[in-house]
N, C-alpha and C positions, 0 to 999 in steps of 0.2 A: 503494500499500500504506500508506504514512505516512496519506494522508487516512481509511482505513478505521480504522486502529487510533485517531485522533483521534475519530472519529464512534462507536467502540466505546467508549472511555472516557467520553466526554460521554453517553452511553447509560447507562452504569453510574453516573454521578453523578447525574443525574436521578432514577435510579430510586433511588440512597440519600437524596435529599435528599427525595423526595416521602416514601418511607417514615417517614424520621425526623420530619418536619414535620406528618403525620399524628399520629403519637403523641404529638407536643408540642402539635398543635391540640387533640386530644381530651382530655389531662391535663397542666395547669400544673405547673409544680414546685413553683409557693407553695402548690397545692392538696395534693400529696403530702406536703410538707414539714409542712402544718396536721394532715394525716390523722393522719403518723405520730406526732405528739408526743400523740396522744389514744389509742396504743395502749399495751394492757396485757397484755404478754408475761411472764407465769411468773415475775413479779418482776424482770424486765429494767428498766431505767432507759435513757430517750431518752437520747442523746448529742448526736446532730447529724443532718443530713441534706444532702446535697449532689447536684449534677448533672455529669455526665459527659458530653462529646461536644457539639456545635452543631449543630443542624438545618441551619442556611443554611450550613454547610461541606457539607452530606452526609455528616457523622461520625454513628457509631451514638450514640443518645443513650439513655442510664440514669440513672435515678434511685435514689439508696440514702439509707437510714437505718439509723442503726447502735444498739445497743443493749447495756449490760454488764450484768452480776452477779458478784460477786465475781471469778473470774480467768476467767468465761466470755463469750461477745458472740454476740450475732445480728446478721446484716445483712439487711435487708428492701428488695428491690428491684423497682422496676418499669421495662422496656423494650420495644420493637417488637415486635409479635408474631412477625415473623419472625425474630427472634433465637431461638426453640425450635430452628430445625434443628439450630445448632451444639451443644444440650444434646443432641441427639438424639445426635450423632456422638460428644461425649465420653462418654454413656453405654455406648452401645455398644463404646468403647475399653475401658471398665473393667467390662466383660461383666454390666450391667446392664440388665434389662428396660425398656421401654417401660410407665407403668404406666397405668390409668385411675383418675382422680382427680375423680368423682362427674360421669363424663361427659366430662372432658378429659384431655388427654395429659399426663403427669408424668414427670419423671424423677429418680431419686434417684442423685446420685453422692457415694461414698464417696471421701475422698482420701489414705486409708490403713488402718490398723487400727481398732480400736473405739474409742480415744482421740483420733483425729487427726480434726480436720476434715470437714465433711460439705457437699452442696449440692444446693438442691432446687426442681424449677422445675416450672411448671405453666403450659401453654396456654390463657389464658382470652379466648375469641373474646369474651367478653360486653364488656369494657371498650375495645376488644380491648388487649391486651398481654401479655407475659410475666411472672409473677410469679416472683419467686426468692428463697430463705432460705437464707445461709451462717452455719453453726453451727458455732463451737471453744469448747471441745471437742463431739466429734461425738455425735450421739444414733441411736435406731432410727429406720429408716424409717417405722412406726407414730409415733412421738413427733412427727418433725418435721411428717408428715404432719395430726398433730392440730393443732399451732401453725399450718398453713398453712388449718385450717378453722377455726379460732378469728379469723380476720382477716376484719374487717369491709370488703370492696370495693366494696359498694354504692354509694360516693361516687361513684365511677369508672366504674360499668357503665352502659353506654348502652342505652335499650330499643331493641326491634327498629325498623325503619324502619318506620313505617306510611306509610296515604295521607296523613294531614297533614302530614309532614314535607316530601312534595315539594310544590314551588311548582305553584301551579295550572294556569301556563303550560304544563307538561310532560304528555302525552295519559298516561292510564294505559296504555296497551299499550308505550309509549316507556320507562315508568321501569322500572329495573333491579331485580327482587325478589332480591336477594342480601346477602351481609355489608356494609354499607355501613358506612363511617368516617366519611364528611363529605358533607354539601352546604351549600354557599356560592354566594349570589348577590353578584353585584356588575354594576357599569357595564360594558360590552364592552371588551375591549382591540383587536377585529378591526372594521376597516371597514365598515358595512353592515348591524352591528348593535345594538341597542340596551342588551341586557343578556346575559349570560352566569352560567352556573349550573355551578358546578365540583361534581362528585359521584365521590368516591372509594370505591371498593370495592375489597376484597379476594379476592387470588384464590384460587380454589378451583372445586371442579366444578358447583356451582351457578351461579357466575358465567357460566361457561363457555356452561353449559345457557341461561342468560337470556339472552346474545348471541344464540345462533344462533337462540332463539325470535325477536328483534327483527329479525334479519337477514331469518328467513322472513318475517315480517309485513310487511315493507316490500320483500320482494322484492331483495336484497342481499345480496352475498358480500363486501360491503368495510365497514368501520369505520372509513376515511379521513371519509365525509362520508356520514350517513342523513339523505334527508330527512323528518323527521319532519312536518310540515305546511307550510303557507305562511310561517309563521313561528318554525319551530323547526327547526333542524338537530342532530343528533348527531356530535361527532366522538370517537374514542377518541386520547387524546393519547400514549397509552402503543404504540400498535401499529396497522397499517392492517389485521391480518386476525387471523382468531381463531388460527389455527395457527400465528401469529408468538407471540402472548401464550402460547402453551401451551410453546413452544418457548424463550421469553425469561424466564420468571418461574416463581418457586417459588410452591408455597403459601403464602398469608398477604401477599405482597407487595402493594405496594399500586399500583392501577391506577387511572389518571386520565381522566375523561371531562367531556366541556366540551359543555352543551346552550345 
């Protein structure tokens, strides 16, 4: 039983580390800080930026920038996209509906009466990250939505993965056509291979559909090792079967594959 709990703890730590590492690989704190310094938000002045958490320790990582005007303040934050799940729970506890912000899920969370602070979050898969805004004193949902829409997030946005992003060694039919957070090539760490290509995809229905398509094409039900060609194998580092991914991972969790 003890060994089971040790294994479970290790799996949770590794998943957290992959999620946090994927976020910090896509968006560097130094880039966030430079971006924040350029923002012009309704007369608020930039005060500084900070990073909370360390990816290497499996901690949740978030970047925050503070702005002030007279007795008011705004904080703009970016953190891993899966963090939006906790925002959903918080919004529901305040009897607040989940919003549609330009096709993205959003949450408006008042922390008291009209003069009290408010929080606002948007799940942005284009980055991918959860964008947060904290304001004190509070403002209306429409006002804070306008502030969000005024933010130029284009420096962080990743274009959808295209065929040219994939190394030529990976056959078209073996490429995962889903929300890809990272593709990175390096020297192989496993004997018998010259090179490995790590791919991090975000968990959703499209990813599951893609994995089922690949399994069908290569006539297998396993994700442990799929023989793509004489020179290429595909391994899912996060689980051996699709059903386990469905059980163990939530939407927008990072799933790691190795070619």
